[in-house]
C-alpha positions as CSV (number, residue, x, y, z in Angstrom):
1,M,6.7,-20.4,16.9
2,N,4.4,-21.1,14.0
3,N,3.3,-17.5,13.9
4,I,6.9,-16.4,13.7
5,R,7.7,-18.7,10.9
6,A,4.6,-17.6,9.0
7,T,5.5,-13.9,9.5
8,L,9.1,-14.6,8.3
9,A,7.7,-16.4,5.2
10,I,5.5,-13.5,4.4
11,V,8.4,-11.0,4.8
12,W,10.6,-13.2,2.5
13,R,7.8,-13.2,-0.1
14,I,7.4,-9.5,0.0
15,A,11.0,-8.5,0.2
16,I,12.9,-10.9,-2.1
17,P,11.4,-9.8,-5.4
18,Y,13.2,-6.4,-5.1
19,F,16.5,-8.1,-4.8
20,R,15.8,-10.2,-7.9
21,S,14.4,-7.2,-9.9
22,E,16.0,-5.0,-12.5
23,D,17.4,-2.9,-9.6
24,K,18.9,-6.0,-7.9
25,W,22.5,-5.0,-8.3
26,A,22.1,-1.6,-6.7
27,G,19.9,-3.1,-4.0
28,R,22.3,-5.9,-3.2
29,G,25.3,-3.6,-3.3
30,L,23.7,-1.2,-0.9
31,L,22.6,-4.0,1.4
32,A,26.0,-5.6,1.4
33,A,27.6,-2.2,2.2
34,V,25.2,-1.6,5.1
35,V,25.8,-5.1,6.5
36,A,29.5,-4.7,6.2
37,M,29.4,-1.4,8.1
38,E,27.2,-2.9,10.7
39,L,29.7,-5.7,11.3
40,A,32.6,-3.1,11.3
41,L,30.8,-1.2,14.1
42,V,30.6,-4.4,16.1
43,A,34.3,-4.9,15.6
44,I,34.9,-1.3,16.8
45,N,32.9,-2.1,19.9
46,V,35.0,-5.1,20.6
47,L,38.2,-3.0,20.3
48,V,36.7,-0.4,22.6
49,S,36.0,-3.1,25.1
50,Q,39.6,-4.2,25.1
51,W,40.6,-0.5,25.2
52,Q,38.6,0.0,28.4
53,N,40.5,-2.7,30.2
54,R,43.9,-1.1,29.3
55,F,42.6,2.4,30.0
56,F,41.3,1.8,33.5
57,T,44.2,-0.4,34.4
58,A,46.5,2.5,33.4
59,I,44.5,4.7,35.8
60,Q,44.7,2.2,38.6
61,E,48.5,1.9,38.1
62,Y,49.0,5.7,37.8
63,N,50.7,5.1,34.4
64,L,50.5,8.5,32.7
65,A,52.3,7.5,29.5
66,R,50.0,4.6,29.0
67,F,47.0,6.8,29.8
68,V,47.9,9.3,27.1
69,T,48.5,6.6,24.6
70,E,45.1,5.1,25.2
71,I,43.5,8.5,24.7
72,W,45.0,8.7,21.2
73,I,43.9,5.2,20.5
74,F,40.4,6.0,21.6
75,L,40.3,9.1,19.3
76,G,41.2,6.9,16.4
77,L,38.6,4.4,17.2
78,A,36.0,7.1,17.7
79,S,36.8,8.7,14.4
80,V,36.4,5.4,12.5
81,F,33.1,4.7,14.4
82,I,31.7,8.1,13.5
83,A,32.5,7.7,9.8
84,L,31.0,4.2,9.7
85,A,27.9,5.3,11.6
86,V,27.3,8.3,9.3
87,Y,27.7,6.4,6.0
88,K,25.8,3.4,7.3
89,L,22.8,5.7,7.9
90,Y,23.3,7.4,4.5
91,L,23.5,4.1,2.6
92,N,20.6,2.7,4.6
93,Q,18.4,5.6,3.6
94,W,19.5,5.3,0.0
95,L,18.5,1.6,0.1
96,Q,15.2,2.4,1.7
97,I,14.1,4.9,-1.0
98,R,15.2,2.7,-3.9
99,W,13.4,-0.4,-2.3
100,R,10.3,1.7,-1.5
101,Q,10.3,3.1,-5.1
102,W,10.4,-0.3,-6.6
103,L,7.8,-1.8,-4.2
104,T,5.4,1.1,-4.7
105,R,5.7,0.8,-8.5
106,H,5.1,-3.0,-8.2
107,Y,2.0,-2.6,-6.0
108,L,0.6,0.2,-8.2
109,G,1.2,-2.0,-11.2
110,E,-0.6,-5.0,-9.7
111,W,-3.5,-2.9,-8.2
112,L,-4.1,-0.9,-11.4
113,D,-3.7,-3.8,-13.8
114,E,-6.7,-4.9,-15.9
115,A,-9.3,-3.3,-13.5
116,T,-8.1,-5.3,-10.5
117,H,-8.8,-2.3,-8.3
118,Y,-12.4,-2.3,-9.5
119,R,-12.9,-6.0,-9.0
120,M,-11.5,-5.7,-5.4
121,Q,-14.4,-3.3,-4.7
122,L,-17.0,-5.5,-6.4
123,T,-16.0,-8.6,-4.3
124,G,-16.3,-6.6,-1.1
125,D,-12.7,-7.5,-0.4
126,A,-11.4,-7.0,3.2
127,A,-8.3,-5.2,2.1
128,D,-9.4,-1.8,3.3
129,N,-7.8,1.5,2.2
130,P,-5.3,0.5,-0.5
131,D,-4.0,4.0,-0.4
132,Q,-2.7,3.4,3.1
133,R,-1.2,0.1,2.1
134,I,0.8,1.6,-0.8
135,T,1.9,4.7,1.1
136,E,2.4,4.2,4.8
137,D,2.6,0.5,5.0
138,V,5.2,0.1,2.2
139,K,7.3,2.9,3.7
140,N,7.1,1.4,7.2
141,F,7.7,-2.1,6.0
142,V,11.0,-1.1,4.2
143,E,12.2,1.0,7.1
144,Q,11.3,-1.5,9.9
145,T,12.5,-4.5,8.0
146,L,16.0,-3.0,7.7
147,V,16.0,-1.6,11.2
148,I,14.9,-4.9,12.8
149,G,17.0,-7.1,10.4
150,L,20.2,-5.1,10.9
151,G,19.5,-4.9,14.6
152,L,19.1,-8.7,14.8
153,L,22.3,-9.2,12.8
154,S,24.2,-6.8,15.0
155,S,22.9,-8.6,18.1
156,V,24.0,-12.1,16.8
157,V,27.5,-10.9,15.9
158,T,27.8,-8.9,19.1
159,L,26.8,-12.0,21.1
160,A,29.3,-14.2,19.3
161,S,32.1,-11.6,19.7
162,F,31.5,-10.7,23.4
163,V,30.7,-14.2,24.6
164,V,34.4,-15.1,24.0
165,I,35.5,-12.0,26.0
166,L,33.0,-12.7,28.8
167,W,33.9,-16.3,29.0
168,G,37.6,-15.4,29.4
169,L,36.8,-12.8,32.0
170,S,34.8,-15.5,33.9
171,N,38.0,-17.5,34.3
172,K,39.9,-14.4,35.6
173,A,37.0,-13.4,38.0
174,P,35.5,-16.6,39.5
175,L,32.3,-16.4,41.6
176,H,33.5,-15.3,45.0
177,L,31.2,-16.1,47.9
178,Y,32.1,-15.9,51.6
179,G,35.8,-15.9,51.0
180,T,35.6,-18.8,48.6
181,D,36.2,-18.8,44.8
182,I,33.7,-21.0,43.1
183,V,34.8,-21.9,39.6
184,I,31.9,-22.1,37.1
185,P,33.0,-22.0,33.5
186,G,31.6,-18.9,31.8
187,F,29.5,-18.0,34.8
188,L,29.3,-14.3,33.7
189,F,27.8,-15.5,30.4
190,W,25.3,-17.7,32.1
191,C,24.2,-14.8,34.3
192,A,23.7,-12.6,31.3
193,L,21.8,-15.4,29.5
194,L,19.5,-16.0,32.5
195,Y,18.9,-12.3,32.9
196,A,18.0,-11.9,29.2
197,V,15.8,-15.0,28.9
198,L,13.7,-14.0,31.9
199,G,13.4,-10.4,30.6
200,T,12.4,-11.7,27.1
201,A,9.7,-14.0,28.5
202,L,8.2,-11.4,30.7
203,T,8.3,-8.8,27.9
204,H,6.4,-11.1,25.5
205,W,3.9,-11.9,28.2
206,I,3.2,-8.3,28.9
207,G,3.4,-6.9,25.3
208,A,1.8,-9.6,23.2
209,P,-1.6,-7.9,22.9
210,L,0.2,-4.8,21.3
211,I,0.5,-6.7,18.0
212,N,-3.3,-6.9,17.5
213,L,-3.9,-3.5,19.1
214,N,-1.4,-1.8,16.6
215,F,-3.1,-3.6,13.7
216,E,-6.5,-2.4,14.8
217,Q,-5.2,1.2,15.4
218,Q,-4.1,1.5,11.8
219,R,-7.4,0.2,10.6
220,F,-9.4,2.6,12.7
221,E,-7.2,5.5,11.7
222,A,-7.5,4.7,8.0
223,D,-11.3,4.3,8.3
224,F,-11.6,7.7,10.0
225,R,-9.4,9.3,7.4
226,F,-11.4,7.7,4.5
227,N,-14.7,9.0,5.9
228,L,-13.2,12.5,6.2
229,V,-12.2,12.4,2.5
230,R,-15.8,11.3,1.6
231,V,-17.2,14.3,3.5
232,R,-14.9,16.6,1.6
233,E,-15.8,15.0,-1.8
234,N,-19.5,15.2,-1.1
235,S,-19.6,18.5,0.7
236,E,-22.2,20.0,-1.6
237,Q,-24.8,17.3,-1.1
238,I,-24.2,17.3,2.6
239,A,-24.7,21.0,2.8
240,L,-27.8,20.9,0.6
241,L,-29.3,18.2,2.9
242,K,-28.2,20.0,6.1
243,G,-26.4,16.8,7.0
244,E,-23.5,18.4,9.0
245,G,-24.9,17.1,12.3
246,A,-25.3,13.6,11.0
247,E,-21.8,13.6,9.5
248,R,-20.4,15.0,12.7
249,G,-22.0,12.2,14.6
250,R,-20.8,9.5,12.2
251,L,-17.3,10.9,12.2
252,L,-17.1,11.1,15.9
253,D,-18.4,7.5,16.2
254,R,-15.5,6.4,14.0
255,F,-13.1,8.5,15.9
256,G,-14.4,6.9,19.0
257,F,-12.9,3.6,17.9
258,V,-9.6,5.4,17.3
259,I,-9.7,6.8,20.9
260,G,-10.8,3.6,22.5
261,N,-8.2,1.5,20.9
262,W,-5.5,4.1,21.7
263,Y,-6.4,4.0,25.3
264,A,-5.9,0.2,25.2
265,I,-2.5,0.8,23.6
266,M,-1.6,3.3,26.2
267,G,-2.4,0.9,29.1
268,R,-0.5,-2.0,27.6
269,T,2.4,0.3,26.6
270,K,2.6,1.7,30.2
271,R,3.0,-1.8,31.6
272,L,5.5,-2.8,29.0
273,T,7.5,0.4,29.4
274,A,7.5,0.1,33.2
275,F,9.0,-3.4,32.9
276,T,11.5,-2.7,30.1
277,A,12.8,0.6,31.7
278,S,13.3,-1.3,35.0
279,Y,15.0,-4.1,33.2
280,S,17.3,-1.7,31.4
281,Q,18.2,0.2,34.5
282,A,18.9,-2.9,36.5
283,A,21.2,-4.1,33.6
284,V,23.5,-1.1,34.2
285,I,24.4,-2.2,37.8
286,F,23.9,-6.0,37.6
287,P,27.3,-7.0,36.1
288,Y,29.2,-4.9,38.6
289,V,27.2,-6.6,41.5
290,V,28.1,-10.0,40.1
291,V,31.9,-9.2,39.6
292,A,32.3,-6.9,42.6
293,P,33.2,-9.7,45.1
294,A,36.1,-10.8,42.9
295,Y,37.4,-7.2,42.6
296,F,37.2,-6.5,46.3
297,A,39.0,-9.8,47.0
298,K,41.7,-8.4,44.7
299,S,41.4,-11.2,42.2
300,I,41.0,-8.8,39.3
301,Q,42.0,-5.2,38.5
302,L,39.8,-2.2,37.8
303,G,40.3,-2.6,34.1
304,D,39.0,-6.2,34.2
305,M,36.0,-5.1,36.2
306,M,35.2,-2.2,33.8
307,Q,35.7,-4.5,30.8
308,T,33.4,-7.1,32.4
309,G,30.7,-4.5,32.8
310,S,31.0,-3.4,29.2
311,A,31.2,-7.0,27.8
312,F,28.3,-8.1,30.1
313,G,26.3,-5.1,28.9
314,S,27.0,-5.9,25.2
315,V,26.0,-9.6,25.7
316,Q,23.0,-8.7,27.7
317,D,21.9,-6.1,25.0
318,A,22.4,-8.7,22.3
319,L,20.3,-11.3,24.2
320,S,17.8,-8.7,25.1
321,F,17.2,-7.5,21.5
322,F,13.7,-8.8,21.6
323,V,13.0,-6.9,24.8
324,S,14.2,-3.5,23.6
325,A,12.7,-3.9,20.1
326,Y,9.4,-5.5,21.2
327,R,7.2,-2.5,20.4
328,S,8.8,-2.0,17.0
329,I,8.4,-5.7,16.2
330,A,4.8,-5.6,17.2
331,E,4.2,-2.7,14.8
332,W,6.2,-4.4,12.1
333,R,4.2,-7.6,12.4
334,A,1.0,-5.6,12.0
335,I,2.4,-3.9,8.9
336,V,3.4,-7.3,7.4
337,A,-0.1,-8.6,8.1
338,R,-1.7,-5.7,6.3
339,L,0.6,-6.0,3.3
340,D,0.0,-9.7,3.2
341,G,-3.8,-9.1,3.2
342,F,-3.4,-6.5,0.4
343,E,-1.3,-8.9,-1.7
344,M,-3.8,-11.7,-1.2
345,S,-6.7,-9.3,-2.1
346,V,-5.0,-8.1,-5.3
347,D,-4.1,-11.7,-6.3
348,S,-7.6,-12.9,-5.6
349,A,-9.2,-10.1,-7.7
350,A,-6.6,-10.5,-10.5
351,N,-7.2,-14.2,-10.8
352,L,-11.0,-14.0,-10.4
353,P,-11.6,-15.2,-14.0
354,A,-9.4,-18.3,-13.3
355,H,-11.4,-19.3,-10.2
356,Q,-15.0,-19.1,-11.5
357,A,-17.0,-19.0,-14.7
358,T,-16.7,-15.5,-16.2
359,I,-17.7,-13.5,-19.2
360,E,-15.3,-14.1,-22.0
361,L,-14.2,-11.1,-24.1
362,K,-13.1,-12.2,-27.6
363,A,-11.3,-10.3,-30.3
364,A,-12.7,-10.8,-33.8
365,G,-10.9,-9.9,-37.0
366,G,-12.6,-9.0,-40.2
367,S,-15.8,-7.6,-38.6
368,R,-16.7,-4.2,-37.3
369,N,-19.6,-5.4,-35.1
370,I,-19.9,-6.2,-31.4
371,G,-21.6,-9.5,-30.9
372,I,-23.2,-10.9,-27.7
373,E,-23.4,-14.7,-27.5
374,K,-25.3,-16.6,-24.8
375,L,-24.5,-13.8,-22.3
376,C,-25.8,-14.0,-18.7
377,V,-24.6,-11.2,-16.5
378,H,-24.7,-11.8,-12.8
379,L,-24.4,-9.7,-9.7
380,P,-21.4,-10.5,-7.5
381,N,-23.7,-12.6,-5.3
382,G,-24.6,-14.8,-8.3
383,K,-28.1,-13.3,-8.9
384,P,-28.8,-13.1,-12.7
385,L,-29.2,-9.6,-14.0
386,V,-29.0,-9.5,-17.8
387,A,-29.6,-12.2,-20.4
388,A,-28.9,-11.8,-24.1
389,D,-28.0,-14.0,-27.1
390,G,-27.5,-13.6,-30.8
391,F,-27.5,-9.8,-30.5
392,A,-25.1,-7.5,-32.4
393,I,-24.3,-3.8,-32.3
394,Q,-23.5,-3.0,-35.9
395,A,-21.1,-0.3,-37.0
396,P,-21.8,2.6,-37.5
397,E,-25.3,2.5,-36.1
398,R,-26.7,4.5,-33.2
399,V,-28.3,2.4,-30.4
400,L,-30.5,3.7,-27.5
401,V,-30.7,1.5,-24.5
402,T,-33.7,2.1,-22.2
403,G,-35.2,0.3,-19.2
404,P,-36.1,0.8,-15.6
405,S,-33.5,1.4,-12.9
406,G,-31.9,-1.9,-11.8
407,S,-32.5,-3.6,-15.1
408,G,-28.7,-3.9,-15.7
409,K,-28.1,-1.2,-18.4
410,S,-24.9,0.1,-16.9
411,T,-23.7,-3.3,-15.9
412,L,-24.1,-4.5,-19.5
413,F,-21.8,-1.6,-20.5
414,R,-19.3,-2.7,-17.9
415,A,-19.4,-6.3,-19.3
416,I,-18.8,-5.0,-22.8
417,A,-15.8,-2.9,-21.5
418,G,-14.4,-6.1,-20.0
419,I,-14.3,-5.0,-16.4
420,W,-17.4,-7.0,-15.2
421,P,-16.3,-10.6,-14.7
422,F,-19.5,-12.0,-13.1
423,G,-21.5,-14.1,-15.5
424,T,-21.2,-16.5,-18.4
425,G,-21.2,-16.3,-22.2
426,S,-19.0,-14.2,-24.5
427,I,-18.8,-10.7,-26.0
428,V,-17.0,-10.5,-29.3
429,V,-15.3,-7.1,-30.0
430,P,-13.6,-6.2,-33.2
431,A,-9.8,-6.6,-33.0
432,Q,-8.0,-3.2,-32.5
433,A,-11.3,-1.5,-31.9
434,K,-11.1,1.6,-29.7
435,L,-13.9,1.7,-27.1
436,M,-14.7,4.6,-24.9
437,M,-17.1,4.6,-22.0
438,L,-18.5,7.9,-20.7
439,P,-20.4,7.6,-17.4
440,Q,-22.9,10.1,-16.0
441,R,-20.1,11.5,-13.7
442,P,-16.9,11.6,-15.7
443,Y,-13.5,11.4,-14.0
444,F,-11.0,14.2,-14.2
445,P,-7.6,13.8,-12.5
446,V,-6.3,16.7,-10.4
447,G,-4.0,18.9,-12.4
448,A,-4.0,21.0,-15.5
449,L,-7.5,21.3,-17.1
450,G,-6.0,20.4,-20.6
451,D,-4.4,17.3,-19.2
452,A,-7.7,16.3,-17.5
453,V,-9.7,16.7,-20.7
454,I,-7.4,14.4,-22.7
455,Y,-7.2,11.7,-20.0
456,P,-6.2,8.9,-20.2
457,A,-3.8,10.1,-22.8
458,A,-0.4,11.4,-21.6
459,P,0.2,15.2,-21.3
460,G,1.3,16.5,-24.7
461,A,-0.5,13.8,-26.7
462,F,-2.7,16.5,-28.2
463,Q,-1.9,20.0,-29.3
464,A,-3.3,22.9,-27.2
465,S,-5.3,24.1,-30.2
466,Q,-7.0,20.8,-30.6
467,I,-8.0,20.7,-27.0
468,R,-9.2,24.3,-27.1
469,D,-11.3,23.6,-30.2
470,A,-12.9,20.6,-28.6
471,V,-13.8,22.5,-25.4
472,I,-15.3,25.4,-27.4
473,A,-17.2,22.9,-29.6
474,V,-19.0,21.4,-26.6
475,G,-20.1,24.9,-25.4
476,L,-17.5,25.8,-22.8
477,P,-15.6,28.8,-24.4
478,D,-14.8,30.3,-20.9
479,L,-12.9,27.1,-20.0
480,A,-10.9,27.2,-23.3
481,D,-8.7,29.9,-21.8
482,R,-8.0,27.9,-18.6
483,L,-6.5,24.8,-20.1
484,G,-3.2,25.4,-18.2
485,E,-4.8,26.0,-14.9
486,D,-4.4,23.4,-12.1
487,G,-7.5,22.3,-10.1
488,H,-9.7,19.6,-8.7
489,W,-12.1,19.8,-11.6
490,N,-14.6,17.2,-10.4
491,R,-15.2,19.6,-7.4
492,M,-14.8,22.9,-9.2
493,L,-17.2,22.3,-12.2
494,S,-20.9,21.6,-12.3
495,L,-22.0,18.1,-13.4
496,G,-23.3,19.6,-16.6
497,E,-19.9,21.2,-17.4
498,Q,-18.2,17.9,-16.5
499,Q,-20.4,16.0,-19.0
500,R,-19.6,18.5,-21.7
501,L,-15.9,18.0,-21.1
502,G,-16.4,14.3,-21.2
503,L,-17.8,14.7,-24.7
504,A,-14.9,16.9,-25.6
505,R,-12.7,14.0,-24.5
506,A,-14.5,11.7,-26.9
507,L,-14.1,14.2,-29.8
508,L,-10.3,14.2,-29.2
509,H,-9.9,10.4,-28.9
510,V,-12.2,9.6,-31.8
511,P,-13.3,6.1,-30.6
512,D,-14.8,3.5,-32.8
513,Y,-17.4,2.7,-30.2
514,L,-18.7,5.4,-27.9
515,F,-20.9,4.2,-25.0
516,L,-22.8,7.1,-23.2
517,D,-24.2,6.0,-19.8
518,E,-26.6,8.9,-19.2
519,A,-23.6,11.1,-20.1
520,T,-25.8,14.0,-21.0
521,A,-28.5,13.6,-18.3
522,S,-27.5,16.8,-16.5
523,L,-28.0,19.0,-19.6
524,D,-31.2,20.6,-20.8
525,E,-32.8,19.0,-23.8
526,P,-31.7,21.6,-26.4
527,S,-28.1,21.4,-25.2
528,E,-28.3,17.6,-25.3
529,A,-29.6,17.8,-28.8
530,R,-26.9,20.1,-30.0
531,L,-24.2,17.8,-28.5
532,Y,-25.7,14.7,-30.2
533,R,-25.7,16.5,-33.5
534,L,-22.1,17.5,-32.8
535,L,-21.1,13.9,-32.3
536,A,-22.8,12.9,-35.5
537,E,-20.9,15.6,-37.3
538,K,-17.5,15.1,-35.8
539,L,-17.6,11.3,-35.3
540,P,-19.5,10.0,-38.4
541,Q,-17.8,6.6,-38.4
542,A,-18.3,6.0,-34.6
543,T,-20.9,3.6,-33.3
544,I,-22.7,5.3,-30.5
545,V,-24.6,3.4,-27.8
546,S,-26.5,5.5,-25.3
547,I,-28.3,4.8,-22.1
548,G,-31.1,7.4,-21.6
549,H,-34.6,7.9,-20.5
550,R,-35.7,11.0,-22.5
551,S,-37.9,10.4,-25.4
552,T,-36.1,13.2,-27.3
553,L,-33.1,10.9,-27.6
554,D,-35.0,8.7,-30.1
555,A,-34.4,11.2,-32.9
556,F,-30.6,10.7,-32.6
557,H,-30.6,6.8,-32.6
558,T,-31.4,4.3,-35.3
559,R,-32.3,1.4,-33.0
560,K,-33.7,0.9,-29.5
561,V,-32.9,-1.8,-27.0
562,A,-35.4,-2.0,-24.1
563,M,-34.4,-3.9,-20.9
564,V,-36.8,-5.1,-18.2
565,K,-36.4,-6.1,-14.6
566,D,-36.5,-9.9,-15.2
567,G,-33.2,-9.7,-17.0
568,A,-34.5,-10.2,-20.6
569,V,-33.3,-8.0,-23.4
570,H,-35.8,-6.9,-26.0
571,V,-34.6,-5.5,-29.3
572,L,-36.9,-2.8,-30.9
573,G,-36.8,-1.0,-34.2
574,K,-36.6,2.7,-34.6
575,D,-40.4,2.9,-34.5
576,G,-40.5,1.0,-31.3
577,A,-42.1,-2.1,-32.7
578,P,-40.6,-5.4,-31.4
579,V,-38.4,-7.3,-33.8
580,E,-36.6,-10.6,-33.6
581,P,-33.0,-10.4,-32.2
582,E,-30.4,-10.1,-34.9
583,P,-27.8,-12.8,-35.2
584,S,-24.3,-11.7,-34.4
585,T,-22.2,-11.2,-37.5
586,A,-19.0,-11.0,-35.5
587,R,-16.7,-13.9,-35.6
């Protein structure tokens, strides 16, 4: 019971924001219309039950006129039923797509807000495969919530409607045993209730393991799919290393979990299906067996018997909702659990700064310098990585950051960008300053090359001539004629070409501070030198901070910062001689 309450609380938390959102009136209106049609369908079923009594009584009495009249009545009821069923489905699907659209935008907004997606990876969060959560799980949650919710509503209303009918029929058809009528108020209802309770209890006992099995199946499927994507994205390196055999083994190992769990689902589903199918088939004949003695004792007419069977079936179906929908409910609970885990992970990452000491990013007015004050950058496990105090990057100087691998150079850049929360101290950045970080492997979204170059600006933010000039300037004239071509550019271009396009992006955006994290490492030294001279020419007012290991980079920088493994930061002059750290002039 506690698990059910917990699940319903989660469902309420996920579902209710949509019906309070900017789209609430459309959502509420569609939901109200769907509910009204569901209730109307139940009312039609009640009228059909009463029609059955009259129809079969007319047959028993050989009343042709009454028979024909009932045929016309049935045609009218059937027409209304069909219209309601069609538009209930149509409006239900309309509600589904609007609800899914809002929920998808909501989750994308939360996940992609302020580098939350990045912090989720840093903390090693257990919410695996956010892509599956936002695509499959959101879709299935909306669909299954409506199906199960409307099904439950229909069952409750059906039960309330047909219990009255079944109770009245119990008085007309008392329990007849060995020539004696035994009067038990509502005995047909009690028979249906007992039948449904036993069926529900046995169904839950047989099918309970399916909830966890379905949860695990989705996790194994997503993990297998994720590793397939990684193989595709890293196909060149795998081919160069002749790693096809190793990858095949790894993928088959992960697929083995999919297969093993699926066999467990098969076995449990077989048992559950065997029981539920037997239960459903027995339900067809059970009411007639119960009422047959009264009919053959001529206590009731054929119409009463047929209506009893129909009403009993409706009550039994309503009481057996849990039995018939058990597999769907098991899958739905697994979906709810995954979305709950995703929401908790997003919330935890988004509120990480509020739960522990973090690096504070301050905006300073009246200064063009970036200042570092009492900064201690940690790894996610708390191990210190970089320490610096009283250090400033002054505009518009050129700073070269060097040091051995693992000394925290890239992590320091991430802290300055405001996406690395682990640590203490503060970084003061000029108010309204435009910072751009170019990593060693730049990111290009799939699509038109021109749009990929100007990312993250929206398509159309720059004129085609501007993009073309920038691409030519960085030494890629062949690509200048392909700006309208769609492609997966991170896969289609060499790393050197990608790095050149990254610098073209910087030329277009004209940042105040440009951080180059080995952003020219894949280029030869003459090409690298030409590009640094191009940056000096095109971005004379920009402050450039580079991470690099080549001595040839010294000529393009006015200051050098050397970092060592123990986490200390040493500030060196252009000639390489140690100097005292400069106090930050930023306020």
